[in-house]
N, C-alpha and C positions, 0 to 999 in steps of 0.2 A: 862415277862409272865403275870404279873398282869395287865399291860396296855392292852395287847391283850385281856384278858378275859373281862376287863371292856368295851373295844370297841365292842366286840362281843355281850355282854349283852345289851349295849346301842342300837346297830343296831337291835337286835331282838325286843326290846321294841318299837323302832320307827316303825318297820314294823307292829307289832301287833296293835299299836295305829293308824296307817294309815288304816289298814283293818277295824278296828272298826269305824273310822270316815267315810269311804266310805260306809259301811253298814248302818250307821245311816242316811247319806245323801240320800241313795237310798230309805230307808223307808219313809223319810220325803217328798220326791218329787215324789213318785209313784202316778199314776192316781187312783183316787177313783171312784167307780161307783156312778152314780147319785142316790140321795135318792128319792124314789118314795112314795108319800103319798097315802092313800086310796082315791078311787073315782077320780083318775087322768085321764087326757086325753093326748094321744100321739099326738103331732103336727108334721106332716110330711111336710116339705117345699121342694118343687121341683122347681128348677130354672135352666135355661140354659141347657147345654148339660149334660146328666147323663152318666158318664163313667161307664163301667162295673166294674172296680176296680180302686182303687186309683193309681195315677201316682207313678212311682218309686221315692223313697225318696233318693236324693243324700245328702251325709253328709254335704257338704259346701254350697249347694244351696237349702235352705229350702223355700218352698212357704208358705205364711201366710194363704192362703185360702185353706182349705180342703173341697172340695165340696162333696155333697151327691152323692153316687154311687148307682147303682141298687142293689148291694149286701148289702149295708147299709139299704136300704128300705126293702128288703126281710127279713133281720135278725131282724130289729126293729119290723116289723109287726108280724113276727113269735113269738118273745119273748112277745110282747104285747098281742097276742091271748092267750098265756098260763098264763099270769100274772093276777091274780084276782084283783089286785089293779087298773089296767087299765080298764076303763069303755067304752071308745070310742076312735076313731081316728078322728082328724081334718086334712084334706088335704088342703094344700095351694099351688096349682100350679101357677107359674107365669113366663112368658117369656120362656117357654120350647122350646128348639131347638133340642131335642133328636129325634132319629129316631123312626119310628112307631113300630118297633119290640121291642124296649126298653119300649115304652109306653104300649104296649100290655102286656109285662112282669110285669110291675108295676100294671096294671089293674088286672091281674090274681092274683097277691099277695094280692091286696085289696079284691078280691072275696074270697080268702082263709081265710083272716082275718074275713070277714063277716060271714063265716060258723061257727065261734066260738060263734055267737049270739050277738056280740057287734056291735053297729052301726058305720057307717063311714059318716062323714059330710065333704062336700067340700065347700070352700069359694073362690070365684073367684073375683078378683079385675078388671082386664082388660083382659078378656079371649079371646083366639084365638081358632082355631080348635083343637090344641093339648091339651090345658087345658080342653076344654069341653070333649074331648075323655077320658082323665084320670078321670075327675070328674064324668062321667057316671057310674063309679063303686060304687059311694057313695049312701047312702040311701037318703040323701037330699043334694041339691045344693043351696047355698046362693050366691047371687050376690051383690057386693059392689056398691056404688054409681058410676055412670059413670062420667068420667072426661071430661070437655069441651075440644074440639079440638083446 
């Protein structure tokens, strides 16, 4: 009977220790929100196809590249408009291949951000029609040096 109680007590202690270790690991590896300093600028990089939402995440097939989605842009601009630490937005569109409806949605999100009284600046490196279209929602548009062909 003593061996049984000793085994039961050891099992309970091991389960308790395992739960504590799992909880400590979860606290250590959780995602922390970024620290935003005063007078910060939100940089919005738009590249390639802008999906409406992130692709389904399969447990064994993880993709390393998590692209920007239309929902991410909308949420970031909405939070930045309400955050007094964010003073402006810098838009960096490059190589956009998204449809015109998605680009119109991003432009309307930028217009909503501008209603907060904060400026939007666009920087274009090698612009095409889609990049110009999105950049037209900005207060100022800056062009980078042209690259030789």
